[in-house]
N, C-alpha and C positions, 0 to 999 in steps of 0.2 A: 362442608363449610360454605356459607353464603358468600356471594360476590360482595365486594366493598360497597358501602352505602354512600350515595351522593348527599353531602351535608349542606352545601351551599354553592351558589354561583353568583359572583359579584364582579363589578367592573374593576379594571385595574388600569393605572397609568402612572408614569414616573413623575408627572407634574400636571396640574389642572389645565395649563395652556396647551399641553401636548395631547390631551385625551381625544380620541376619535369620537365621532358621533355614534352613540350606542342606543339600542332599543331592544327590549325583550318582548317576545310574543309567544307564550306557551313554551314549547321546546325549541324555539328558534331564538338566536342571539345575534343581533346585527351589530356590525362595526363598520363605519364608513369614514371617508376622508373628512377632515374638518376644515379644509381649505388652506391649511398652513403646511410648511415644509418640516415642521417639528412634530407632525402627527405620529404618535405611537401609543399603543395601548390596546385594550380589548376586554376579554373576560377571563376569569379564572374560576375553576371548579375545585372544591375540596372534598375528598373522599375519606371516610373512616373505615375501620375494619381491615387495616393493612397489618399483615404479620411478616416480620423479618424472615427472609429465606423463602417466602412464597412467591411464585411467579405469576405475573398478570399480563394479560393482553389488553392494551390501551388503544382506543380508536376515537378520533375526533374528525368529523367530516365538515367541509366548508364548500359553499357555492359562492362564486365571485363574479363581478361584472366590472368592465371598464378599467381594468388594471393592465398597464403596459408590461409589467414584470411581476407576475404572481409569485415567482420563486423568491423575489426580494421582499415583496409586500406582506406575505402571509407566513407565519411561523407558529409552531407549537413546541412547548417544552414541558417536561415533567420534573417536579421537585418532590423529593421524599421528605415530607414534613410540611409545616405551615409556612406560607409565603406571604408577607405583608403586601397588600394590594398597591402600595406606592413604592415598592422596592424593585429596582431593575438591575441590581448588582449582586444578588445572592449574598446579602450581608447577614441574613438571619442565621443565628447560631444554631437554630433547630434543623436546618437543611443538612441532611447527610450526604446526598448525592443529587445530581441533576443530569438530565439527558434531553436531547432533541427527540421529538417524535418525527418519524421519517416520512416525507411526502411522496405520494404516488398519484398519478391521474386516476380519477374514478368516474370519468364521463366528461362531456363538454362543460367547461366552466366549473369543474368540481375537482377538489383535491381531498384525498383521504390521508390524514396523518395517523400513523399507527406505529406500534412497537411492542415487542414482548420483552418484559423486564422483570428482574428479581429484586424484591425489596431488600435494602441493606440492613445491617444490624442497627437497631434503635429506631427504625421507622415505624410509626403508628398511623401516619396520615400520608396522603398523596395529594399534591396540588398540581393541577393541570392548568396551563396558561396558554391561551390563544392570543395572537398578536396581529394587529393591522398596523403597518408602518410605511414611512418613506413615500407616500403617495398623496398628491394634492387632489386627486379625483378617484372615483371608484368606490365600491362597497363590497362587503362580505356578509354572508349569513351562515352562522355556525349552528350545527345541530347539537343535540344533547350528547355529551361525551359518554363513552362506554368503557367501563373497566371490569374485566372478567378474569376469574381464575383460569390459569392456563397450565399446561404441563411444563415442567422444568426441562429445558433442552439439555441434552447431554453435552457436557463440556468437552472441547477437543483435547485429545491427548497431547502431552508434551512430545516434541519432535527432537530426536538426537541427530545432529548435523555434523558430518565430518568433511573437512576440507583437506584434500590429499594433493600434495605438491612435491614431496621429497625435500630433503634438506638443501639449503643454498649451497651451490658448488658441488653437489653430489653427482651431477651428470659428468661423466668423463669421456673425453674424445668426441669427435663429431658424430652425430647420428645421421645415418644415410637412408634408413628405411622406416616405414611405419611399424614393422615388426620390432625394431629396436625400441621405439617409444612404447609399444605395448609391453615389451619385456621390462621396461623401466617402471611404468605406472601400475601394471596389473599386480605385482607383488605388494606394492605399497597399499593398494586398495584392499588386498586380502588381509594385510596386517591391520588396517583400520577396521575391518569387519569384526575383529576380535573384541572391539569396544561396543558392538551392537548398534551401529547407526541406522537410522531410517532413511537417510539421504547422504550420498557422497557427491561432492562437487570437485571436478577436475579443472585444470587451467585452460586457457584459450588454446585452440587448435592442438590439444594434447597429442593427437595422433601424428601430426606432422611437424611439431615444434622442433626447430633446429636443423631440419633437413634442407639442404640447399636445393634450389630449383624453383620453378614457377608453380603457383597454386593450381594453374591449369593442368599441369602434369601430375601434381601430387594428390589431387582430389579423388575421393572414393565415394562409392554409393552408400546410401543410408536407408535401410539396414544393408549390411553386406558382410563379407568375410572378415574385413578389418575391424568391424565393430562387434563381431560375434563374441569374442572373449569377454568383453565388458557386459554384454547382454547375458551371457552365461553366469557371470559373477552376480549380477543383480538378481537373477532367477534363483540361484543357489542360496543366497542370503536373504531373499525376500525384501529387497530394498529398492529405492529409487537412486539413479545415478545420472549425473549430468556430464556428458562427454563432449569436449570441444574437438572440432575437426573441420578440414576443408571438405565440403560436401559437393559431389557432382550430381546435378539434376539436369539430365539431357545435355544441352549445349551450354549450360550455365554452371558456374562454380560459386558457392557461398561459403562464408565463414559462419559456421553453424554451431549452436549448442543443442545437443540432442538429449532429451529427457527419456531415459530408459526406465520402464516400470518393473515392478516385482515379478512380472511374468516374462521378462526379457524382451518385451515388445517396445517399440518406440512410441511413447505416449504423446510426444510433442517435439517440435523442432522450432527453435528461434534462429532466424538468420539476421546477422548483424546489419543494422540499419545505417549507422554512421561509420563508414570505412575510414581507417586511419590516414591522415594526411602524411605526405612524405613517402608514398610508395603503394600502400594497399589500395588507395582509392583509384589508382591508375594501373592496377596489376592485372585486370581482367576479371577480378571478383565482382559479382553482381550484388548490390546491397539488397537487404530484405525490405519488405513493404508493410511492416506492421509489428505490433507488440502483443502477441497472443498471450492469453492467460490459460494455464493448465490446471484444471480442477482435479485434485488427486486425493487419495485417502489421508494424506498427511497435511493437507492444506492447499491453498491456491498459490500457484507458482508462476512467476514471470521472470524474464531474463533480460539482461543487457550484456553486451560484450565490449570490453575495453573502451574504445573511443566513444561508444555510446554514452559513457558516463560524463563526457565533456558537455554534452547537450542536455540541459536540465529537462527538456521535454521527454527524454527517453525514460527516466525513472518516473516522471510524472504520469506518463501513459500507463506504466505498469501499476502505479498506485491507483489511478482512476479505474483500472480494470478490476479492482477489488482484491489484489494479490495479498497474501500473507508474507510471502518470501520474494525477494528480488535476488536472483542468483547472478553473480558477476564474475565470469572468467575474464582475466585481465593480465596483460603483460606489464603495463605500467600506465602512468598518467602524467602527461606533460605539465600539469599544474602542480604536481608533487615532485618536481625536480627544480634545478636552478633556473632562474629567470634572467640569465645572462649567457653569452657564448661560452662554450667549453664543454668538457665531458659531463654526462648526466650524473647528478648527485641526488640520491633518494632523500626526500624530506618526509620523515615519518610523521611530523606534526601536521603538515598539510594533507597528507594521505588520510590520516585519521579524521581530520576535519571534513574532508570530502565525503567519506563513507558515513560518518555520523549524521551529517546534514541530509544526505540522500535518505537515510533511514527515517529520520524524524519528520522531514518535510512530506514524505509520502506514506508514513505510518506502515512501514514494511520492515521485516527482518532482512538485513543485508548479509549475504553470504558471498565472500570475496575470495577467489582462488587466483593467486598471482603465480605466474610461471616461475619467477625467481624466488618464490617462497616468502621472503620478508614482506610483511604487510598483509598476508592472507589473514582473514579475520571473519568473525561473526558478530554483528551489531544488532541489538534489538531495537524496537520502534521507539524506545525512550532515548536511544543514543548511547546506551551502555555497551561497551565492548565485552562480549561474553567470552571470546577466545581470540588470541592473537599469536601469530607466529613471528618470532624474531629472525627466523631463518634457520633455526637449529633443530627443527622437528620435521619428521616426515609427514605428519598430519596433525591437525588440531580438531578438537571435539567440543561441541557446545550443546546444551539442552535448552531448547526454546519452548517457553510456555505460551501457547497461543491464547489461553484464557488467563492472561496476566493480570487483568483487573486494574491496570494503571489509571490513576486519576490525578487531576491537578489539585493544587492546594485548596481550591474552592469547591471541590466535589465534582467538577465536570470531567468528562473524558476528552483528552486531546484529540483522539481519533474523530469524535463527533465534531469538535470545533474545526479541526483541520479541513474536513470536507464540507460541513454545512456553512462555513463562512464564505465559501466561494460565490462569485458573481459572474458567471460565464458570459453573460451578454456584454461585458466590458472587455473581453479578451480577444477581440478580433485581430489585433496585431500579432497574436500568438501564432496564427496560421496564415498571415499575410506573406505571400511569397516574394513580394517586392521589398519587404522590410530587411534591412541590413544592420539593425541595431546601431551601435556607436560608430560603425563604419560609414553611416550615411553622410555625416558631416566631417569625417576624419580628414585632417590635413597634416601631412608629415614632411 
């Protein structure tokens, strides 16, 4: 089958007053600032010979000059269908789906926009649109776009996720040793394995939970004899397992989530960055220094632990790393309890709101393992709760489809919008160490 045929390249703009200065010379298409702050528009190319279900590699390269923020000023989108050259809102009934082409540096002053995409049902044409916008100076020169037939990538397999906690109230008597916690959680994991999970997630510091004493005295090495039973389980069942523990690293102690792989080896460790106020942050535990992402056979995995969830930056950093899953071992969340003095009261509504927001804002699947069981859940990137534990089950199980194909009402992918709408040059306050937010001018 031949590659799609370029039928036309025409100028586009949402309004004549907004149109950038344009010029065509052979296979070069210029778009430059028109001197106004309403400047937006460029060129669009229409291709025929599109077959639904066929995969295409799309590339459009641009050279630019005198732009302060090229990420802001230059954009490329693909539309499956015909797009009117004066339409900026995807109103055309013919458009089945649309996506951003993804930018990457291709040399000094050069950006390559590209993506491999599969044509949706009903698509017979492809419109590519390049845009120059939001700049009162500067210029761009776009080369001829390329659309080529490509191999269809293999879709990721669905992932079966088990959250193992035990029933609420099922722990009897004080636990005094790591061995007792192992004897509690290991049979629960074995039972969960009967359902065929690819991933098991255990709660925060599962190895030492409930044991009186200082983390400095309770910490164990990783890997070590205390983690070996869980490594053996992961190896025997060929799965990934996230184990929470106080980890000893030389003279330091960390609150750690260890990702054990199907071969029983530790494939990654996440060390809690935001230690809980009211004790943990002054306990001698050393906070972690980053948010690593673990690339595994079942997807890209990142972690937070408990108090991390209170800082929006924690989940955002995991999302920015490209993770598919955010695993969250957690004892509780102070935002999901009463907001007045008195005994803690669990708010299921606020808990769900927190977890669903984290999932949607960062386009990850949240896997939440709560020590006290109630509230353990699996939430997909659309915010749907796939599995929920009221506290009456030893474990919950959910099947997560990473090739979910979720699209918005207008045919766009929210994952695209979520990340491509960002304007990082405006976020300096995000990492300003002197910034105290609303505490800056607080008077009580």
